[in-house]
C-alpha positions in Angstrom: 88.4 28.7 130.4 86.0 31.6 130.5 83.8 32.0 133.5 80.1 31.3 132.9 77.9 34.3 133.4 75.4 34.2 136.2 72.0 34.2 134.4 70.2 35.9 137.3 72.6 37.8 139.6 71.6 38.8 143.1 70.3 42.4 143.2 73.2 43.8 145.3 75.8 42.2 143.1 73.9 43.2 139.9 73.8 46.8 141.1 77.5 46.8 141.6 78.2 45.2 138.2 75.9 47.7 136.5 77.5 50.7 138.2 81.0 49.5 137.3 80.1 49.1 133.6 78.2 52.4 133.6 81.3 54.1 135.2 83.3 52.7 132.3 80.9 54.2 129.8 80.9 57.5 131.6 84.7 57.6 131.5 84.7 57.0 127.7 82.4 59.9 127.0 83.9 62.5 129.3 87.1 63.5 127.6 85.9 65.2 124.5 83.2 67.2 126.2 85.7 68.4 128.9 88.3 69.4 126.3 85.8 71.3 124.2 85.5 74.0 126.8 89.2 74.0 127.7 90.9 74.0 124.3 92.5 77.4 124.5 93.8 76.8 128.0 95.2 73.4 127.1 96.8 74.8 124.0 98.6 77.5 126.0 99.7 75.0 128.7 101.3 72.5 126.3 102.8 75.2 124.0 100.7 74.6 120.9 97.8 76.2 119.1 94.0 75.7 119.2 94.4 73.9 115.9 96.9 71.5 117.5 94.4 70.5 120.2 91.6 70.2 117.7 93.9 67.8 115.8 94.4 65.8 119.0 90.6 65.6 119.4 90.3 64.4 115.8 93.1 61.8 116.3 91.3 60.4 119.4 88.1 60.0 117.5 90.0 58.4 114.6 91.8 55.8 116.7 88.5 54.8 118.4 86.7 54.5 115.0 89.5 52.5 113.4 89.9 50.0 116.2 86.4 49.5 117.4 85.5 46.4 115.2 88.9 44.7 115.9 88.5 45.6 119.6 85.2 43.6 119.7 87.0 40.5 118.3 89.9 40.8 120.7 87.3 40.6 123.5 86.1 37.3 122.0 89.8 36.1 121.8 91.0 36.8 125.3 87.6 37.1 127.2 85.4 40.1 127.5 86.1 40.8 131.1 89.9 40.6 130.5 89.5 42.9 127.5 87.6 45.4 129.6 90.2 45.4 132.4 93.1 45.6 130.0 91.4 48.4 128.2 90.9 50.2 131.5 94.6 49.8 132.3 95.6 51.2 128.9 93.1 54.0 129.2 94.4 54.8 132.7 98.0 55.0 131.5 96.8 57.3 128.7 95.0 59.6 131.2 98.1 59.7 133.4 100.3 60.5 130.5 97.8 63.3 129.4 97.7 64.7 132.9 101.5 65.0 132.9 101.9 66.0 129.2 104.5 68.8 128.8 103.9 69.2 125.1 101.6 68.3 122.2 103.5 65.1 121.3 103.1 63.6 124.7 99.4 64.7 124.7 98.9 62.9 121.4 100.5 59.7 122.8 98.5 59.7 126.0 95.1 61.0 125.0 94.7 60.4 121.3 96.5 57.0 121.1 96.5 55.2 124.4 93.1 56.4 125.5 91.7 55.7 122.0 93.1 52.1 122.1 91.7 51.6 125.6 88.3 52.8 124.5 88.3 50.4 121.5 88.7 47.5 124.0 86.4 48.8 126.7 83.3 49.8 124.7 82.6 46.6 122.8 83.3 44.6 126.0 80.7 46.6 128.0 78.0 45.6 125.5 79.0 41.9 125.8 79.3 42.1 129.6 75.8 43.5 130.1 74.5 40.6 127.9 76.5 38.1 130.0 75.6 39.4 133.4 71.9 40.2 133.0 69.0 38.0 131.9 67.2 39.0 128.7 64.2 40.7 130.4 66.6 43.0 132.5 68.8 44.0 129.7 66.8 47.1 128.4 67.1 48.7 131.9 70.8 47.8 132.1 71.6 49.1 128.6 69.6 52.2 129.4 71.7 52.9 132.5 75.0 52.4 130.6 73.9 54.6 127.7 72.6 57.2 130.0 75.9 57.3 131.9 77.7 58.1 128.6 75.2 60.8 127.6 75.3 62.4 131.1 79.1 62.5 130.9 78.7 64.5 127.6 76.3 66.9 129.4 78.4 67.2 132.5 81.6 67.6 130.6 81.4 71.3 130.0 80.6 71.9 133.7 83.4 69.7 134.9 85.8 71.2 132.4 84.7 74.7 133.4 85.2 74.1 137.1 88.6 72.5 136.6 89.9 75.1 134.2 88.5 78.0 136.3 89.6 77.0 139.8 92.3 74.3 139.3 93.7 72.9 136.1 92.4 70.9 133.2 95.1 68.3 134.2 93.0 67.4 137.3 90.3 66.0 135.1 92.7 63.4 133.7 94.2 62.7 137.1 90.6 62.1 138.3 90.1 59.7 135.5 93.1 57.7 136.7 91.4 57.4 140.1 88.2 56.4 138.5 90.0 53.7 136.5 91.5 52.3 139.7 88.0 52.1 141.3 86.6 50.4 138.2 89.3 47.8 138.3 88.7 47.0 141.9 85.0 46.5 141.4 85.4 44.8 138.0 86.4 41.5 139.8 82.6 41.1 140.6 81.7 41.0 136.9 81.1 37.6 135.4 82.8 37.1 132.1 80.5 36.7 129.0 80.8 33.1 127.9 82.8 32.3 124.7 81.9 29.0 123.0 85.0 28.9 120.8 87.6 31.7 120.6 87.9 33.0 117.0 91.0 33.6 115.0 91.9 37.3 114.5 91.3 38.3 110.9 94.3 40.6 110.4 93.6 41.6 106.8 89.9 42.3 107.7 91.1 44.4 110.6 93.3 46.4 108.3 90.6 47.0 105.8 88.0 48.0 108.4 90.4 50.3 110.2 91.6 51.9 107.0 88.0 52.3 105.6 86.5 53.7 108.8 89.6 55.9 109.4 89.5 57.4 105.9 85.8 58.1 106.1 85.8 59.6 109.6 88.9 61.7 108.9 87.3 63.1 105.7 84.1 64.0 107.5 86.0 65.6 110.4 88.1 67.7 108.1 85.1 68.8 106.0 84.7 72.0 108.0 88.3 73.1 107.2 88.5 71.8 103.6 84.9 72.0 102.4 82.5 69.1 101.5 82.9 69.3 97.7 84.2 72.6 96.6 87.6 73.3 98.3 87.8 76.4 100.5 90.2 79.1 99.2 93.1 78.2 101.5 92.4 74.4 101.6 94.1 71.7 99.4 92.3 70.5 96.2 92.7 67.1 94.6 91.7 67.1 91.0 89.7 70.3 91.6 87.6 69.1 94.5 87.9 68.9 98.3 90.0 66.1 99.7 86.9 65.3 101.8 85.3 63.8 98.7 88.2 61.5 98.0 88.6 60.4 101.6 84.9 59.6 102.0 84.9 57.7 98.7 88.1 55.8 99.6 86.7 54.9 103.0 83.5 53.6 101.4 85.4 51.6 98.8 87.6 50.1 101.5 84.6 49.2 103.6 83.1 47.5 100.5 86.2 45.5 100.0 86.1 44.7 103.8 82.6 43.2 103.5 83.6 41.2 100.3 86.6 39.8 102.2 84.5 38.9 105.2 81.9 37.2 103.0 84.7 35.2 101.4 86.1 34.3 104.7 82.7 33.2 106.0 82.1 31.0 103.0 85.5 29.3 103.5 84.7 28.4 107.1 86.9 31.2 108.6 86.3 33.6 111.4 85.3 37.0 110.0 85.3 40.1 112.1 81.8 40.8 110.9 79.7 38.0 109.4 77.9 39.6 106.5 74.8 37.5 107.4 74.5 39.7 110.5 74.0 42.7 108.3 71.0 41.0 106.7 69.4 40.8 110.1 66.5 43.3 110.0 66.4 43.9 113.7 70.2 44.4 114.1 70.4 46.8 111.1 67.4 48.7 112.4 69.0 49.1 115.9 72.3 50.2 114.3 70.6 52.7 112.1 68.8 54.2 115.0 72.0 54.4 117.0 73.5 56.3 114.0 70.7 58.9 113.8 70.6 59.2 117.6 74.3 60.1 117.9 74.1 62.3 114.8 71.4 64.5 116.3 72.7 64.2 119.9 76.3 65.3 119.1 75.0 68.0 116.7 73.0 69.5 119.6 75.9 69.2 122.0 78.0 71.1 119.5 75.4 73.9 118.8 74.0 74.6 122.3 77.3 75.4 124.0 78.2 77.6 121.1 75.0 79.6 121.5 75.4 79.9 125.3 79.1 80.6 125.4 79.6 82.7 122.2 76.3 84.2 121.3 75.3 85.0 124.9 78.8 85.3 126.3 78.3 82.9 129.3 81.2 81.4 131.1 82.1 77.7 130.8 80.6 77.1 134.3 77.3 78.8 133.4 77.2 77.1 130.0 77.6 73.7 131.7 74.9 74.6 134.3 72.4 75.5 131.6 72.9 72.1 129.8 72.2 70.1 133.0 68.4 70.0 132.5 69.0 67.6 129.7 70.5 65.1 132.2 67.3 65.1 134.3 64.9 63.8 131.6 67.6 61.6 130.1 68.1 59.7 133.3 64.4 59.6 134.1 63.5 58.1 130.8 66.4 55.7 130.7 65.8 54.4 134.2 62.0 54.6 134.6 60.7 53.3 131.2 62.2 49.8 131.7 61.2 49.8 135.3 57.5 50.8 135.0 56.9 49.6 131.5 58.8 46.4 131.1 56.5 45.0 128.4 56.2 48.2 126.3 56.8 48.0 122.6 60.5 49.0 121.8 59.3 50.3 118.5 56.8 52.6 120.2 59.3 53.9 122.7 61.9 54.5 119.9 59.4 56.4 117.8 58.4 58.6 120.8 62.1 59.2 121.5 62.7 60.3 117.9 59.6 62.6 118.1 61.0 64.1 121.3 64.4 64.8 119.6 62.5 66.4 116.7 60.4 68.5 119.0 63.4 69.7 120.9 65.3 70.7 117.8 62.2 72.5 116.4 61.4 74.3 119.6 65.0 75.5 120.0 65.1 76.6 116.4 61.9 78.7 117.0 63.0 80.0 120.3 66.3 81.5 119.2 66.0 85.3 118.9 68.3 88.3 119.2 66.6 89.2 122.5 66.4 85.7 123.9 68.4 84.6 127.0 69.9 81.4 128.2 66.5 80.2 129.6 65.3 79.5 126.0 67.4 76.3 125.9 65.7 74.7 129.0 62.5 73.3 127.4 64.3 72.1 124.2 67.0 70.4 126.2 64.4 68.7 128.5 62.7 67.3 125.3 66.0 66.2 123.8 67.0 64.6 127.0 63.7 62.7 127.1 64.3 61.5 123.6 67.8 60.4 124.2 66.8 58.5 127.4 63.9 56.8 125.6 66.3 55.6 122.9 68.9 54.6 125.4 66.3 52.4 127.3 65.7 50.2 124.2 68.4 50.3 121.5 71.1 48.4 123.3 68.8 45.4 124.1 67.4 45.5 120.5 70.8 45.1 118.9 72.2 42.5 121.2 69.0 40.4 121.3 69.1 40.2 117.5 72.1 37.8 117.6 73.2 34.9 119.9 74.9 36.1 123.1 78.4 34.8 121.9 78.2 37.5 119.1 77.5 40.3 121.5 81.1 41.6 121.5 81.1 41.8 117.7 77.8 43.6 117.9 79.4 46.0 120.4 82.2 46.7 118.0 79.7 47.4 115.2 77.4 49.5 117.5 80.3 51.7 118.7 81.6 52.1 115.1 78.2 53.3 114.0 77.8 55.7 117.0 81.3 57.1 116.2 80.2 57.7 112.6 77.0 59.3 113.6 78.8 61.6 116.2 81.4 62.6 113.6 78.9 63.3 110.9 76.5 65.1 113.3 79.2 67.5 114.6 80.8 68.1 111.1 77.4 68.6 109.4 76.1 70.9 112.1 79.3 72.9 112.1 79.7 73.2 108.3 76.0 74.2 107.7 76.2 76.7 110.5 79.3 78.4 109.1 78.1 78.3 105.5 74.7 80.0 106.4 76.4 82.4 108.9 78.8 83.5 106.1 76.1 83.9 103.5 73.8 85.8 105.9 76.6 88.1 107.1 77.8 89.0 103.6 74.2 89.6 102.4 73.6 91.9 105.4 76.8 93.8 104.7 76.0 94.1 101.0 72.5 95.5 101.7 73.6 98.0 104.3 74.0 101.5 102.8 76.1 102.6 105.8 79.0 100.4 104.6 81.2 101.7 101.8 81.3 99.8 98.5 85.1 99.1 98.8 84.5 97.5 102.3 81.7 95.3 100.8 84.0 94.2 98.0 86.8 93.4 100.3 84.6 91.5 102.7 83.1 89.3 99.9 86.7 88.3 98.8 88.3 87.9 102.2 85.5 86.1 104.0 84.3 83.8 101.2 86.2 80.8 102.9 83.9 81.1 105.9 83.4 83.4 108.9 84.3 82.1 112.3 81.6 81.9 115.0 82.6 85.1 116.9 81.1 86.7 120.0 80.3 90.4 119.9 83.3 91.1 122.1 85.7 89.2 119.9 84.4 90.9 116.7 84.5 94.3 118.4 88.1 93.8 119.5 89.1 92.7 116.0 87.4 95.8 114.4 89.0 98.1 116.9 92.5 96.7 116.1 91.8 97.1 112.4 90.8 100.8 112.9 87.3 100.3 111.3 85.0 103.3 111.3 82.5 103.2 114.3 79.5 103.3 112.0 80.8 100.4 109.9 81.8 98.5 113.1 78.2 98.9 114.5 76.8 97.6 111.2 79.2 94.6 111.2 78.2 93.8 114.8 74.5 93.8 114.0 75.1 91.7 110.9 77.2 89.2 112.9 74.5 88.9 115.6 71.8 88.2 113.1 74.0 85.8 111.0 74.9 83.8 114.1 71.3 83.1 114.8 70.7 82.2 111.1 73.5 79.8 111.2 72.3 78.1 114.4 68.7 77.8 113.0 69.9 76.3 109.8 72.0 73.7 111.6 69.1 72.9 113.9 66.8 72.5 110.9 69.3 69.9 109.4 69.2 68.0 112.7 65.4 68.1 112.8 65.4 66.8 109.2 67.7 63.9 110.3 65.2 63.1 113.0 62.4 62.9 110.5 64.5 60.6 108.2 65.2 58.3 111.3 61.4 57.8 111.6 61.4 55.9 108.3 63.7 53.2 109.8 61.8 52.6 113.1 59.7 49.9 111.4 62.8 47.7 111.7 62.6 47.9 115.5 60.7 44.9 117.0 57.3 45.5 118.5 57.8 43.3 121.5 60.5 43.2 124.2 63.3 40.6 123.8 62.4 37.2 125.3 58.7 38.0 125.5 56.1 36.4 123.3 54.0 38.6 121.0 50.5 38.9 122.4 
């Protein structure tokens, strides 16, 4: 029998429960941001290429995306607390395997598979356990702390990864995760399980359809940078004349359509669907999920672009890059913690709109501040604004989605919520990256073509050889490559100037897309309720 949740836990116990769940969310978000600054070192250490490590990152995201919805149902089957603890054990085993990995195969098993499976059990369970351990009026603050913990992990990841890689080894990060898992398991005993009225039956066919659909869609999006969105890149595969991205995205959407049809049929027959289609007709729930999607699209796009600017365009070290991202954590934590504390009756819709405006302002200010002579300090104000927006959204959205359905559905909502955030994060990163490279390539080739100091044959060669996309290179990397190729000094100087200008053009274009996504998000804020859950409308 599942333990009944304490509707009003004592403050000391509630604080311990919240810290435990927040630590779990922190753990889930840390890996990718740590690995992004350590890719080259990890690749060398396990005897593979940068592409191999990027493939492992892609596989980790895929496993999470594919299993998130079934993971929510498993929590309802075996108990949310048990799913959380089993997920932590699986995740801890994956972290230990990764820390000891001698080659890419073992790294894939430990990080991409075991940690991905663990995350798919942990993340939906966290959503349900917050609902089961805190009364309705305290949930916005609790969800704000949990969401902030994940976002802070993404912000701190480059700094932690830079410290570990510079002074110790990237393996110590994963060894540290094992210790954190053990601490979480010790304190998880204080968590009251979220009540389950009647355990559902696992819809295996629905699980297959959702996993295949989400997997195909996310994989297509993640590979768009290498293959092209529609037109295949010169060295990329082509299926019926177009990029495989198109077919994978279409296949994913088609499978998800079949999944929803199957779930509707199951619900009409009195079965236990993974996702009751009636939930998707819930205006408040779909509004919250849509805002989660846009939040993570913008958030992960920013976390992709800003480190590139700091580390490549300005040539900062991993440590310095991480340190310059830290201001974001200050306003993020302040908004996530203080809004529910000092404004418990504030309109969620108003806070969400202000949060989206802060994201928009941050992207626009950063886009305007980027300049050839700008230094690292230009990111401070934009990151403070973006952190404020992220914290404001974190303080409301979790409670909005969970309060839209009965508490016994909270784990399923958790699965949906985390699937949506995975989709948003994948699309945000892929969209920002592909737009940046496309504009960088176009700007660079235009500058080269218009420069009279560059011979015609060099221009012709460049337009052919670089049409598939120019990598985002620092001045030092490009200078070394030009020296090795024996390029004339005058031509090399022109190429360096063109590359510096093109980098900024690419970054500005990608930020403009993220700003546009923020504006689109505003159209969906009307679905967010105007009053806090559990409080009567005045």
